[in-house]
Wavefront OBJ file of the C-alpha trace (Angstrom):
o trace
v -35.895 -65.462 68.501
v -34.608 -68.913 68.118
v -32.043 -70.244 65.520
v -34.984 -72.329 63.870
v -36.933 -69.470 63.406
v -33.959 -67.319 62.231
v -32.600 -69.557 59.501
v -35.540 -70.040 57.127
v -35.728 -66.091 57.003
v -32.414 -65.462 56.101
v -32.010 -67.668 53.761
v -34.957 -66.838 51.861
v -34.210 -62.939 52.153
v -30.834 -63.815 50.689
v -32.578 -65.500 47.641
v -35.032 -62.706 47.067
v -32.305 -59.960 47.314
v -30.147 -62.059 44.846
v -33.035 -62.140 42.357
v -33.309 -58.148 42.549
v -29.644 -57.925 42.348
v -29.428 -59.928 39.189
v -32.263 -58.199 37.739
v -30.246 -55.147 37.976
v -26.913 -56.826 37.110
v -28.523 -58.160 33.990
v -29.796 -54.942 32.734
v -28.222 -52.910 29.757
v -27.326 -50.112 32.462
v -27.506 -49.214 36.122
v -26.364 -46.171 38.460
v -23.458 -45.903 40.104
v -22.610 -43.603 42.917
v -19.889 -42.549 45.486
v -20.515 -43.051 49.168
v -18.761 -40.555 51.752
v -15.722 -42.939 52.443
v -15.344 -42.905 48.228
v -16.326 -46.533 47.991
v -18.934 -47.123 45.024
v -22.403 -47.966 45.597
v -25.056 -49.067 43.209
v -28.866 -49.455 43.053
v -28.815 -52.986 43.416
v -26.714 -52.184 47.036
v -29.671 -50.055 47.798
v -32.359 -51.857 46.659
v -31.183 -55.340 48.167
v -30.576 -53.636 51.442
v -34.375 -52.309 51.718
v -35.584 -55.880 50.869
v -33.497 -57.366 53.489
v -33.981 -54.641 55.978
v -37.951 -54.684 55.576
v -37.847 -58.602 56.007
v -35.593 -58.629 58.862
v -37.330 -55.886 61.313
v -40.701 -57.624 60.141
v -39.670 -60.902 61.262
v -37.279 -59.906 64.158
v -38.494 -56.397 65.515
v -36.548 -56.697 68.950
v -33.206 -57.209 67.482
v -30.583 -54.952 66.659
v -30.081 -54.329 62.851
v -26.734 -53.273 61.461
v -26.346 -52.768 57.593
v -23.686 -51.349 55.459
v -26.048 -49.029 53.612
v -27.807 -47.632 56.593
v -24.773 -45.202 58.321
v -27.460 -44.350 61.468
v -27.188 -47.991 62.271
v -23.479 -48.075 62.636
v -23.506 -46.184 66.044
v -25.939 -48.404 67.749
v -24.548 -51.182 70.002
v -25.809 -54.439 71.254
v -24.712 -57.998 72.339
v -26.928 -59.798 70.085
v -27.534 -58.103 66.654
v -27.955 -59.009 62.818
v -25.496 -57.414 60.363
v -26.139 -57.265 56.498
v -24.035 -56.563 53.410
v -26.856 -56.587 51.049
v -24.043 -56.612 48.081
v -20.441 -57.643 49.001
v -18.263 -57.143 46.057
v -19.613 -53.852 44.535
v -16.531 -53.713 42.343
v -17.019 -57.104 40.985
v -20.641 -56.230 40.334
v -19.944 -53.218 38.405
v -16.982 -54.825 36.424
v -19.729 -57.817 35.971
v -17.369 -60.328 37.365
v -19.660 -62.280 39.381
v -17.903 -62.797 42.719
v -20.439 -60.826 44.725
v -22.310 -62.185 47.688
v -25.413 -61.286 49.876
v -24.404 -61.663 53.567
v -26.709 -61.869 56.700
v -25.313 -62.861 59.944
v -26.271 -63.164 63.563
v -23.746 -62.115 66.338
v -23.937 -62.759 69.633
v -21.505 -61.595 72.500
v -19.095 -60.853 69.775
v -19.128 -63.971 67.611
v -21.065 -64.569 64.446
v -22.995 -67.531 65.127
v -25.324 -68.059 62.287
v -25.192 -66.575 58.680
v -25.655 -67.100 55.113
v -23.714 -66.182 51.953
v -25.474 -66.318 48.577
v -23.399 -65.673 45.336
v -26.402 -65.082 42.683
v -24.333 -64.861 39.747
v -22.428 -68.192 40.678
v -25.544 -70.051 42.068
v -24.103 -71.052 45.244
v -25.334 -70.599 48.584
v -24.065 -71.564 51.731
v -25.655 -71.343 55.322
v -25.349 -72.408 58.921
v -28.326 -74.610 59.914
v -30.030 -74.218 63.330
v -27.730 -76.692 64.946
v -24.670 -74.922 63.615
v -23.504 -77.081 60.997
v -22.791 -75.109 57.387
v -23.848 -76.410 54.549
v -24.066 -75.765 50.479
v -27.462 -75.950 49.106
v -27.704 -77.203 45.605
v -30.632 -77.629 43.068
v -33.188 -74.965 42.278
v -32.747 -72.720 45.474
v -36.466 -72.468 45.872
v -37.489 -69.573 48.196
v -40.137 -71.775 49.934
v -38.573 -75.097 50.148
v -34.953 -76.087 50.982
v -33.544 -78.299 48.139
v -30.639 -80.758 48.615
v -28.008 -79.603 51.224
v -24.444 -81.193 51.916
v -22.526 -80.588 55.210
v -19.341 -78.598 54.392
v -16.133 -78.898 56.057
v -12.316 -77.500 55.879
v -9.611 -79.342 54.361
v -7.038 -81.193 56.349
v -4.128 -79.085 54.817
v -0.844 -80.296 53.575
v 1.742 -77.444 54.980
v 3.997 -78.509 52.293
v 1.499 -77.671 49.487
v -1.253 -75.188 50.765
v -3.980 -73.851 48.535
v -4.501 -70.115 49.240
v -7.035 -67.589 48.182
v -6.895 -64.018 48.530
v -8.879 -60.884 47.221
v -9.259 -60.271 43.523
v -9.730 -56.355 43.951
v -7.325 -55.840 47.041
v -4.259 -57.765 46.289
v -1.294 -55.911 47.124
v 2.357 -56.750 48.165
v 1.457 -56.718 51.746
v -0.652 -59.888 50.869
v 1.764 -61.452 48.524
v 4.597 -60.985 51.027
v 2.644 -62.717 53.747
v 1.697 -65.445 51.467
v 5.559 -65.981 50.603
v 5.642 -67.188 54.040
v 4.177 -70.632 53.056
v 4.931 -73.197 50.700
v 2.127 -73.007 48.311
v 0.722 -75.586 45.484
v -1.760 -73.001 44.562
v -2.896 -69.819 44.923
v -6.278 -67.988 43.430
v -8.063 -64.666 43.579
v -11.682 -64.292 44.749
v -14.212 -61.591 45.375
v -16.323 -60.694 48.479
v -17.145 -63.359 51.156
v -16.758 -66.056 48.733
v -13.218 -66.338 50.162
v -14.403 -67.715 53.529
v -16.707 -70.047 51.903
v -13.924 -71.617 49.466
v -12.021 -72.286 52.828
v -15.137 -73.565 54.208
v -15.479 -76.154 51.634
v -11.908 -77.278 51.577
v -11.505 -75.695 48.174
v -8.661 -73.351 49.996
v -6.761 -73.863 52.923
v -5.896 -70.009 53.986
v -7.195 -66.735 53.399
v -5.057 -63.575 54.922
v -6.413 -60.495 54.521
v -3.904 -57.557 54.815
v -6.110 -54.612 54.209
v -9.467 -52.824 55.448
v -12.876 -54.776 55.790
v -15.751 -53.713 57.935
v -17.536 -56.465 60.017
v -20.588 -56.600 57.815
v -18.109 -57.688 55.039
v -16.916 -60.694 57.176
v -19.476 -61.725 59.619
v -21.518 -64.121 57.529
v -18.551 -65.768 55.807
v -17.269 -65.778 59.179
v -20.063 -67.859 60.553
v -20.282 -70.210 57.601
v -16.278 -71.085 58.077
v -16.833 -71.510 61.729
v -19.690 -73.934 61.509
v -17.118 -75.874 58.913
v -14.749 -76.149 61.430
v -12.553 -73.102 60.519
v -11.081 -70.274 62.268
v -10.500 -66.451 61.788
v -8.080 -64.651 63.863
v -6.492 -61.349 63.613
v -3.423 -61.044 61.788
v -1.188 -59.223 64.457
v -1.602 -61.607 67.624
v -3.658 -64.554 66.084
v -6.173 -63.894 68.801
v -9.784 -64.433 67.769
v -11.606 -61.994 65.296
v -14.542 -60.469 67.256
v -17.603 -58.449 66.458
v -19.269 -55.492 67.868
v -16.210 -53.253 67.764
v -16.358 -49.540 67.658
v -17.381 -48.170 63.940
v -17.525 -52.180 63.340
v -14.028 -51.968 61.552
v -11.936 -54.941 61.350
v -8.037 -55.013 61.630
v -6.187 -57.366 59.311
v -7.259 -61.098 59.954
v -6.271 -64.714 58.682
v -9.060 -67.284 58.062
v -7.777 -70.842 57.822
v -8.176 -74.647 58.136
v -7.005 -75.282 61.467
v -4.124 -77.755 60.425
v -2.543 -74.579 58.668
v 0.940 -73.741 60.301
v 0.186 -70.003 60.948
v 3.211 -67.853 60.023
v 3.682 -64.693 62.326
v 3.083 -61.173 60.583
l 1 2 3 4 5 6 7 8 9 10 11 12 13 14 15 16 17 18 19 20 21 22 23 24 25 26 27 28 29 30 31 32 33 34 35 36 37 38 39 40 41 42 43 44 45 46 47 48 49 50 51 52 53 54 55 56 57 58 59 60 61 62 63 64 65 66 67 68 69 70 71 72 73 74 75 76 77 78 79 80 81 82 83 84 85 86 87 88 89 90 91 92 93 94 95 96 97 98 99 100 101 102 103 104 105 106 107 108 109 110 111 112 113 114 115 116 117 118 119 120 121 122 123 124 125 126 127 128 129 130 131 132 133 134 135 136 137 138 139 140 141 142 143 144 145 146 147 148 149 150 151 152 153 154 155 156 157 158 159 160 161 162 163 164 165 166 167 168 169 170 171 172 173 174 175 176 177 178 179 180 181 182 183 184 185 186 187 188 189 190 191 192 193 194 195 196 197 198 199 200 201 202 203 204 205 206 207 208 209 210 211 212 213 214 215 216 217 218 219 220 221 222 223 224 225 226 227 228 229 230 231 232 233 234 235 236 237 238 239 240 241 242 243 244 245 246 247 248 249 250 251 252 253 254 255 256 257 258 259 260 261 262 263 264 265
């Protein structure tokens, strides 16, 4: 599998999954269930997962696939794998707040190297091109033809007036305490992997996450941010956040533009 082959497929599958999600989102009602870990899951999660998984297995049958909604995939391991969160921000979806995304990424030797993040309710799509540069695609977002794309790049942050983005559904006192270590010009909340993309486009300088996440929550956003010149590190020791860990669980982390003067935990 080459990057040139991968990118058109994950872009198209993200758009198709977004259509399916929005069809359910705009319906009068939809079912909400509870998974074994007490997190919510909807018929939109399951429909998007089925669509993306079938498409990836058809196109790349030899690549390991890890997806949030298929628990059997969580015990598999490999140095190179595709990882999917078909609907990141389920709580935002349930509450019809719009901050939810489709996430598909390729991980190689512990590093998310390519990925796509699509926010269907907001009409924003971010992905890494085959050469590794991250872009935002605008326009009609046609499934068969790529529209206008603009390269994206992290900010050159002013450490005396930082722009912070944090979780909308999980913003707690520990997060606030860490944010208060910085000189902040503006702080906003956003849901799902959009936070990585806001740092990638320079709309924010810093995204700290002091809370539980899984690798499928972060891999695609991490890839997009890296392709825009940004970094993602562990909260505790500022070493790079790696992938393929046992159970695919993440430690706390910080996503940021390299010019930010990171503070200790």
